[in-house]
N, C-alpha and C positions, 0 to 999 in steps of 0.2 A: 727249440731246445733249450733248456735252463743251463746258463752258465755255471751257475751255483746250486749245488744240491742240497737238500736237507741233511744227508750223509755228512757231506763236507762240514756244513755248519757244525753238527753234533760233534764230530772230530774235533773241531776247534774249541766249540764249548768245553768238551772233556780235556783238552790241554788248558784252559784258561779256568778250570775247575768251578764252571757255571752250568748249573742245573737247568735244564729248559725242556717244555712239555713239547709233544710232538706238533701241536698247533703253533707254539712259538718257533721252533724249526723251520716249520715251513713258511711261516711269515716272513722270518729272518733271511730265508734264502731267497724268497721273492723281493724283498726289499735290495738285498745285496746285487740280486740280478739287475734290477734297476740302474744300481750305481755304476754296475760294471759296463752296461748298456751305454750309458749315459758318457761315461769316460770314453768309450769306443768312438762315439759318434763326434765329439771333441775331438781325439786324436786324427779321425779321418779328415776334419776339416783344415788341420793343420797343413801348410805347406813351406816350402823353403822360400818363397818370396813373400812370406807374412812374417815379419819380426816376433821374437818372443818379447812379452811385455810382463812387466809385474802391477802394472799402473796404467790406466789409459791416458792420463795426463801427464807432462812430463814433470818430474820435481825438481827443484832447485832450492838448495840450503841458500838462507838470508844469512849473511854473516856482516858483524860489525865490531869495531874496535871495543876491546875488553878495558874499557877505561874506568877507573874508579871514581866514582861521582860524590855528592855530599852523602855523608853517613851521620848516624846518629851516634851522640856520646852515651857512655854508659847510663848516665842521669837521666838524658832524654828518652832512652829505651825504657826504662824503669819507671819513668813518671806516670805512665798510665795503666802500669801492673796493680793488680788488686792486693798483691802481697810481695813484699821483696825482702832479701835479707843478705847482708854481707856484699853489695853490689851483683846479685844474681835474682832472678825469677823464683819465687816460692811457690811450691806446687804441692798439692796432697800427695800423700805417700799412696803407692798403688801396690804395692809388695808388702806383706807382713815380715821384716826382716828384724831380726835382734840383734 
């Protein structure tokens, strides 16, 4: 017995304002049924002695001190720029603003 029927898919498609042919409804019902059965089989495998996980390998953040290192002066930063003006990078305009 199918858990998802074509009629149920047609009802959901109607609510979502999606037009579907009878063939599409039948195919979607079959696909959704496979998904429901897959979730059901995974749910059956879960037991109280198996902890829930979101990642198979434990993750740990790596922290370091936030220390200011060597920085470039404005002149050094602009020295390699193709164009600069008034101590800033000059780039082509991308918006037509008057």
